[in-house]
PAZAPA-4460 file (N, C-alpha, C; in steps of 0.05 Angstrom, whole numbers, plus 32768, in hexadecimal, padded with zeros to 4 digits):
% residues 151
    n_x    n_y    n_z   ca_x   ca_y   ca_z    c_x    c_y    c_z   seq   type   mol
   8396   8405   80CB   8393   841C   80D9   838F   8435   80C8     1      M     A
   839D   8437   80B2   8399   844D   80A0   837F   8450   8094     2      F     A
   8370   843A   808D   8356   843C   8081   8342   8447   8097     3      P     A
   8346   8440   80B0   8336   8449   80C5   8338   8468   80C9     4      L     A
   8350   8470   80C8   8356   848E   80CB   834A   849D   80B3     5      I     A
   834F   8493   809B   8343   849F   8083   8326   84A0   8083     6      A     A
   8319   848B   808C   82FC   848B   808F   82F2   84A0   80A4     7      T     A
   8300   84A2   80BA   82F9   84B5   80CE   82FB   84D3   80C4     8      L     A
   8310   84D8   80B3   8312   84F2   80A7   82FD   84F8   8093     9      F     A
   82EF   84E5   8088   82D9   84E8   8076   82BF   84E9   8084    10      L     A
   82BB   84D6   8097   82A1   84D3   80A4   829B   84E9   80B9    11      V     A
   82B0   84F0   80C8   82AB   8503   80DE   82A3   851E   80D4    12      V     A
   82B0   852A   80BF   82A6   8545   80B5   8289   8542   80A9    13      P     A
   8283   852C   809D   8266   852A   8093   8253   852A   80AA    14      I     A
   8259   851B   80BF   8248   851B   80D6   8246   8538   80E2    15      I     A
   825C   8545   80E4   825C   855F   80F0   824B   8573   80DF    16      E     A
   824E   8573   80C5   823F   8584   80B3   8221   857E   80B6    17      I     A
   821A   8564   80B6   81FF   855D   80B8   81F2   8568   80D2    18      Y     A
   8200   8563   80E8   81F6   856B   8103   81F4   858A   8104    19      L     A
   8209   8598   80F9   8207   85B5   80F9   81EE   85C0   80E9    20      L     A
   81EA   85B4   80D3   81D3   85BC   80C2   81B9   85B7   80D1    21      I     A
   81B6   859E   80DD   819D   8596   80EB   8199   85A9   8103    22      Q     A
   81AC   85AD   8114   81AA   85BE   812B   81A4   85DB   8122    23      V     A
   81B1   85E5   810D   81AC   8600   8102   8191   8603   80F8    24      G     A
   8185   85EF   80ED   816A   85F2   80E4   8156   85F4   80FB    25      Q     A
   815D   85E8   8112   814C   85E7   8129   814E   8601   8139    26      V     A
   8167   8608   8140   816B   861F   8151   8176   8638   8144    27      I     A
   817D   8637   812B   8188   864D   811B   81A7   864D   811B    28      G     A
   81B1   865A   8106   81CE   8659   8102   81DD   8668   8118    29      A     A
   81D3   867E   8121   81DF   868E   8137   81E3   867E   8151    30      G     A
   81CC   8671   8159   81CE   8660   8171   81E1   8648   816D    31      W     A
   81DF   863D   8156   81F1   8626   814F   820F   862F   8153    32      T     A
   8217   8644   8147   8232   864E   8149   8238   8655   8166    33      I     A
   8226   8661   8174   822A   8667   8192   8230   864D   81A2    34      F     A
   821F   8638   819C   8222   8621   81AD   823D   8612   81A4    35      F     A
   8245   8614   818B   825F   8607   8182   8276   8615   8191    36      V     A
   8275   862F   8192   828A   863E   81A0   828A   863A   81BE    37      V     A
   8271   8639   81C9   826D   8634   81E6   8279   8619   81EE    38      L     A
   8273   8605   81DF   827D   85EA   81E6   829C   85E9   81E4    39      T     A
   82A8   85F9   81D1   82C5   85F9   81CF   82D0   8607   81E7    40      A     A
   82C5   861D   81F0   82CF   862D   8207   82CC   861C   8221    41      V     A
   82B5   8610   8226   82B2   85FF   823D   82C4   85E6   823C    42      I     A
   82C8   85DB   8224   82DA   85C3   8220   82F6   85CB   8227    43      G     A
   8300   85E2   821D   831B   85E9   8224   831F   85EF   8241    44      V     A
   830B   85FB   824F   830C   8600   826C   830F   85E5   827B    45      W     A
   82FD   85D3   8274   82FD   85B8   8282   8317   85A9   827A    46      L     A
   8322   85AC   8262   833A   85A0   825A   8350   85AA   826B    47      L     A
   8352   85C3   8271   8366   85CE   8282   8365   85C2   829D    48      R     A
   834E   85C1   82A9   834C   85B6   82C3   8354   8598   82C4    49      I     A
   834A   8589   82B1   8351   856C   82B0   836E   8568   82AA    50      Q     A
   837A   8578   8299   8397   8577   8293   83A8   857C   82AA    51      G     A
   83A2   8590   82B9   83B2   8598   82D1   83AE   8582   82E6    52      L     A
   8398   8576   82E9   8393   8560   82FC   83A5   8548   82F4    53      S     A
   83A5   8542   82DA   83B5   852A   82D1   83D2   852F   82D4    54      T     A
   83DA   8548   82CE   83F8   854F   82D1   83FF   854E   82ED    55      L     A
   83EE   8556   8301   83F6   8554   831E   83F8   8538   8326    56      T     A
   83E7   8527   831D   83E9   850A   8324   8402   84FE   8318    57      R     A
   8409   8505   8300   8421   84FB   82F3   843B   8504   8302    58      A     A
   843B   851E   830B   8451   8527   831A   8454   8518   8335    59      Q     A
   843D   8514   8342   843E   8505   835B   8449   84E9   8358    60      R     A
   8442   84DC   8342   844B   84C0   833C   846A   84C1   8336    61      K     A
   8473   84D6   8327   848F   84D9   8322   84A0   84DD   833B    62      L     A
   8494   84EE   834D   84A3   84F3   8366   84A4   84DA   8378    63      Q     A
   8492   84C7   8375   8491   84AF   8383   84A0   8499   8373    64      A     A
   84B0   84A1   835F   84BD   848E   834F   84AC   8479   8341    65      N     A
   8495   8481   833A   8482   846F   832B   847E   8479   830F    66      E     A
   847A   8467   82FC   8475   846F   82E1   8458   8478   82DE    67      L     A
   8454   8491   82D4   8439   849B   82D1   842C   8493   82B6    68      P     A
   842C   8479   82B1   8421   846F   8298   8405   8476   8294    69      A     A
   83F3   8472   82A6   83D7   8478   82A5   83D3   8495   829F    70      R     A
   83E2   84A7   82AD   83DF   84C3   82AA   83E8   84CC   828E    71      E     A
   83FD   84BF   8283   8407   84C4   8269   83F0   84BE   8254    72      I     A
   83E4   84A7   8258   83CE   849F   8245   83B6   84B2   8249    73      L     A
   83B1   84B9   8261   839A   84CD   8265   83A2   84E7   8258    74      E     A
   83BA   84F0   825B   83C2   8508   824E   83BF   8507   822F    75      G     A
   83C6   84F0   8224   83C1   84ED   8207   83A3   84EF   8201    76      M     A
   8393   84E3   8212   8376   84E5   820D   836C   8501   8210    77      G     A
   8378   8511   8222   8371   852E   8225   8379   853E   820C    78      L     A
   8390   8537   8200   8399   8545   81E9   8384   8540   81D2    79      V     A
   837C   8526   81CF   8368   8521   81BB   834D   852F   81C1    80      V     A
   8345   852F   81DA   832D   853D   81E3   832E   855B   81DC    81      A     A
   8345   8567   81E1   8349   8584   81DA   8348   8589   81BD    82      G     A
   8353   8577   81AC   8352   857B   818E   8334   8578   8185    83      A     A
   8326   8566   8191   830A   8561   8189   82F9   8579   8192    84      L     A
   82FE   8583   81AA   82ED   8599   81B3   82F3   85B3   81A5    85      L     A
   830A   85B7   819A   8311   85CE   818A   8307   85CC   816D    86      L     A
   8301   85B4   8165   82F5   85B0   814A   82D7   85B7   814B    87      T     A
   82D0   85C9   8139   82B3   85D3   813A   82A0   85BB   8133    88      P     A
   828C   85B8   8145   8277   85A4   813E   826F   8597   8158    89      G     A
   8258   858B   8156   824B   857E   816E   8255   8562   8172    90      F     A
   825A   8554   815D   8263   8538   8160   827E   8536   816D    91      F     A
   8291   8546   8163   82AB   8546   816E   82AB   8551   818B    92      T     A
   829A   8565   8191   8297   856F   81AC   828D   8558   81BF    93      D     A
   827A   8549   81B5   8270   8533   81C6   8286   851F   81CD    94      A     A
   8295   8517   81B9   82A9   8504   81BD   82C1   8511   81CF    95      V     A
   82C6   852A   81CB   82DA   8538   81DB   82D1   853A   81F9    96      G     A
   82B8   853F   81FD   82AD   8541   8218   82AE   8525   8226    97      F     A
   82A9   8510   8216   82AA   84F5   8221   82C6   84EF   822A    98      L     A
   82DB   84F9   821C   82F6   84F4   8222   82FF   8506   823B    99      L     A
   82F2   851D   823E   82F7   852E   8256   82EA   8523   826F   100      L     A
   82D5   8514   826C   82C6   8508   8283   82D8   84F1   828F   101      F     A
   82E3   84F5   82A7   82F6   84E4   82B3   82EE   84C5   82B2   102      P     A
   82D6   84BD   82B9   82D0   84A1   82B8   82D2   8495   829C   103      P     A
   82CA   84A4   8288   82CC   849B   826C   82E9   8499   8263   104      T     A
   82F9   84AE   826B   8315   84AF   8263   8324   8499   8271   105      R     A
   831F   8494   828A   832C   847E   8299   8326   8463   828E   106      I     A
   830C   845F   8287   8304   8446   827B   8314   8442   825F   107      W     A
   8315   8456   8250   8323   8453   8236   8341   8450   8239   108      L     A
   834D   845D   824D   836A   845A   8253   836F   843D   825D   109      V     A
   835D   8433   826E   8360   8418   8278   835F   8403   8261   110      S     A
   834D   8407   824F   834B   83F7   8237   8365   83F8   8225   111      R     A
   836F   8410   8222   8388   8412   8212   839F   8406   8221   112      M     A
   83A1   840A   823C   83B7   8400   824B   83B6   83E1   824C   113      A     A
   839F   83D4   824B   839D   83B8   824C   83A7   83AB   8232   114      S     A
   83A7   83BC   821D   83B1   83B1   8203   83CF   83B6   81FE   115      R     A
   83DB   83C6   8210   83F7   83CC   820D   8409   83BB   821D   116      M     A
   8420   83B6   8213   8433   83A6   8222   844C   83B7   8225   117      V     A
   8454   83BB   823D   846C   83CB   8243   8482   83B7   824F   118      V     A
   8499   83B8   8243   84AE   83A6   824E   84C7   83B6   8252   119      S     A
   84D7   83AF   8265   84F1   83BC   826A   8503   83A8   8278   120      A     A
   851C   83AC   8273   852F   839B   8280   853E   83AE   8295   121      S     A
   8541   83A3   82AD   854E   83B2   82C2   8565   83A2   82CD   122      V     A
   857D   83AF   82D1   8593   83A0   82DA   8592   839F   82F9   123      N     A
   85A7   8395   8306   85A8   8391   8323   85A6   83AB   8332   124      M     A
   85AF   83C1   8325   85AF   83DB   8333   8597   83EB   832F   125      H     A
   8582   83DF   8321   8569   83EC   831D   8569   8400   8305   126      G     A
   857E   83FF   82F6   857F   8410   82DF   8574   8400   82C6   127      H     A
   8567   840F   82B3   855E   8403   829A   8577   83F8   828B   128      A     A
   8574   83E3   827E   8589   83D5   8271   8587   83DA   8253   129      Q     A
   859D   83E4   8247   859C   83E8   822A   85A5   83CE   821D   130      R     A
   859D   83CC   8202   85A5   83B4   81F3   85C2   83AF   81F1   131      D     A
   85D3   83C5   81F2   85F0   83C0   81EF   85FC   83B6   820A   132      D     A
   85EC   83B6   8220   85F5   83AB   8239   85F1   838E   823B   133      D     A
   85E3   8382   8228   85DC   8365   822A   85F3   8355   821E   134      V     A
   85FB   8341   822D   860F   832E   8223   8602   8313   8222   135      I     A
   8602   8307   820A   85F6   82ED   8206   860B   82D8   820C   136      D     A
   8603   82C2   8217   8615   82AD   821D   8609   8298   822F   137      G     A
   8614   8280   822F   8609   826B   8241   8618   826A   825B   138      V     A
   8633   826C   825A   8642   826C   8272   8650   8287   8274   139      K     A
   8650   8291   828C   865D   82A9   8292   8666   82A9   82AF   140      F     A
   8677   82BA   82B6   867F   82BF   82D2   8686   82DC   82D5   141      H     A
   8682   82E6   82EC   8689   8302   82F1   86A4   8303   82FD   142      R     A
   86B5   8315   82F4   86D0   8318   82FD   86D1   831F   831B   143      E     A
   86BE   832F   8323   86BF   8337   833F   86B5   8323   8352   144      D     A
   86A9   830D   8349   869F   82F7   835A   86B4   82E1   835E   145      D     A
   86CB   82E3   8352   86DF   82CE   8355   86E8   82CB   8372   146      S     A
   86EE   82B1   8379   86F5   82AC   8397   870E   82BC   839F   147      P     A
   8721   82C1   838D   873A   82CE   8394   8734   82EB   839E   148      E     A
   8720   82F8   8391   871A   8313   8398   870A   8316   83B2   149      K     A
   86FD   82FF   83BA   86ED   8301   83D2   86FF   82FD   83EB   150      L     A
   8718   82F5   83E7   8729   82F0   83FF   8735   8309   8409   151      R     A
***
């Protein structure tokens, strides 16, 4: 994982510099700076809308006593999109806009969720069970189930 991240930190800035130079040669430095700032402003505006939508869906699921796992993953994708959109450059903006685009983000979240395994232990009362609540043993009986107490 670390070599991948290190490679990204080296390759992405090189791609950005190359694209900025190429675009600057075609449309000029002023227009290039304008479009970089414009994409950041539009991206933050769209990020706000998508973020509020995701937050609203997460709150609805919580009110229905459901785990908003998909919304949490989408929120993490939106955080990454925001960071990419605020990074100057056209390549990071393109990737950021792809993460802002709901179908792309949902597809990516579905792929991530399919690789994740979530497990939990729940006791008879529906509460999450902690490790210190577990009693190992082959034979056991509950004191409150004894025939004497049932009479």
